[in-house]
C-alpha positions in Angstrom: 169.4 118.5 137.1 172.1 121.1 137.8 173.6 121.6 134.4 173.1 120.4 130.8 175.5 120.4 127.9 175.1 119.1 124.4 175.7 115.4 125.3 175.5 115.4 129.1 173.6 116.5 132.1 174.9 116.8 135.7 172.9 116.1 138.8 173.5 115.5 142.5 174.6 112.0 143.3 172.7 109.9 145.8 173.1 106.5 147.5 171.7 104.9 144.3 174.9 105.9 142.5 177.2 103.8 144.7 177.7 101.0 142.1 178.4 103.5 139.3 180.8 105.3 141.5 182.6 102.0 142.3 183.2 101.5 138.5 185.3 104.7 138.6 186.8 104.8 142.1 187.7 101.1 142.2 189.6 101.1 138.8 193.3 101.1 139.5 194.1 102.9 136.2 191.4 105.6 136.6 192.7 106.2 140.2 196.4 106.3 139.5 196.6 110.0 140.6 195.2 108.8 144.0 197.7 106.0 144.3 195.2 103.2 143.6 191.6 102.1 143.8 189.3 102.7 146.7 187.7 100.1 148.9 183.9 99.9 149.2 184.2 101.9 152.5 186.3 104.6 150.8 183.8 104.8 148.0 181.0 105.2 150.5 182.9 107.9 152.3 183.5 109.8 149.0 179.7 109.6 148.2 178.7 110.7 151.7 181.2 113.6 151.4 179.6 114.8 148.1 176.1 114.7 149.7 177.3 116.6 152.7 178.8 119.2 150.3 175.5 119.7 148.5 173.9 120.4 151.9 176.6 122.7 153.1 177.5 124.6 150.0 174.8 123.8 147.4 177.5 122.2 145.2 180.0 119.4 145.0 181.0 116.7 142.6 178.0 115.9 140.5 177.0 112.7 138.6 177.7 113.1 134.9 175.0 111.4 132.9 175.3 110.6 129.2 172.0 111.7 127.6 172.2 109.1 124.9 172.0 106.2 127.5 171.0 107.9 130.7 174.0 106.2 132.3 176.4 107.7 134.9 179.8 107.9 133.1 181.7 110.0 135.6 181.6 112.9 138.1 182.4 116.5 137.6 181.7 119.5 139.8 182.9 122.2 142.1 184.4 121.8 145.6 186.3 123.9 148.1 189.8 122.5 148.4 192.7 123.5 150.7 195.6 125.1 149.0 198.5 126.8 150.7 196.6 127.8 153.9 193.4 128.9 152.1 190.4 127.4 150.4 190.0 127.6 146.7 187.1 126.8 144.4 188.0 123.8 142.2 186.5 122.2 139.2 187.2 118.5 139.6 186.5 115.6 137.2 186.9 111.8 137.2 185.4 109.5 134.6 184.9 105.9 134.0 187.9 104.7 131.9 185.8 103.4 129.0 184.6 107.0 128.4 188.0 108.6 128.3 189.2 110.5 125.2 185.8 111.4 124.0 185.7 115.0 125.2 183.2 114.4 128.0 185.5 115.6 130.8 186.2 118.8 128.9 182.5 119.4 128.1 181.5 118.9 131.7 184.4 120.9 133.1 183.7 123.9 130.9 180.1 123.8 132.1 181.2 123.7 135.7 183.6 126.6 135.2 180.8 128.7 133.7 178.5 127.7 136.6 181.2 128.9 139.0 181.3 132.3 137.3 177.6 132.8 136.4 175.8 131.2 139.4 178.3 131.3 142.2 179.8 134.7 141.0 183.3 133.4 141.6 186.1 135.6 140.4 188.5 132.6 139.9 188.2 128.8 139.6 191.0 126.3 139.5 191.8 122.6 138.9 194.4 121.1 141.2 196.1 118.3 139.3 198.9 115.9 140.1 202.1 116.7 138.1 202.0 113.2 136.4 198.3 113.4 135.4 198.7 114.6 131.8 195.2 113.8 130.6 193.6 116.0 133.4 196.2 118.7 132.7 195.0 118.7 129.0 191.4 119.1 130.2 192.3 122.1 132.3 194.1 123.7 129.4 191.1 123.1 127.1 189.0 124.7 129.9 191.0 127.9 129.5 193.1 127.4 132.6 196.8 128.1 133.0 199.3 126.9 135.7 199.5 129.4 138.5 201.5 127.6 141.2 202.6 124.3 142.7 202.4 122.6 146.0 203.1 119.1 147.4 200.3 117.0 148.8 201.0 114.1 151.1 198.4 111.3 150.5 198.6 107.6 151.1 202.2 107.9 152.3 203.3 109.6 149.1 204.5 113.1 148.4 202.7 114.2 145.3 203.5 117.5 143.5 200.3 119.2 142.3 199.9 122.2 139.9 197.0 124.6 140.4 195.5 125.5 137.0 193.5 128.8 137.2 190.9 130.6 135.1 189.6 134.1 136.0 186.2 135.5 135.3 186.2 137.2 131.9 
């Protein structure tokens, strides 16, 4: 276990989490900010990328487990992301749709932000969010972040404006 909150714990994902990850990454509505659901191959690449991140950096997107049921309900964690010719530390989150609007993303994101400051000794952490992704923007705001700047990402043939929400160590 990496982190624990009141209702959740976060741990590294492994190959056994493939089906749980598919429930998130293969849901068109959950993946609208990515221009649609992933194929099995894309889900496998995503999972492999997280495992490689754990080995390279000691962190990545982690499985979010609901303590009450011991079920994986989402993923949340820290990754290094390209932003305007540099790499930034990002808190990312993506949850199974049936667990939306219950505060789980905010609870997990706050714990990850604190981990970035306390364990990684980061001075700043951000969330990079598509301009149309209002629910994720609300999570970033509840996580004490504010919009710092904007950039356009090109993904799946689409130009997507993204805002970088930033929080600084207290």
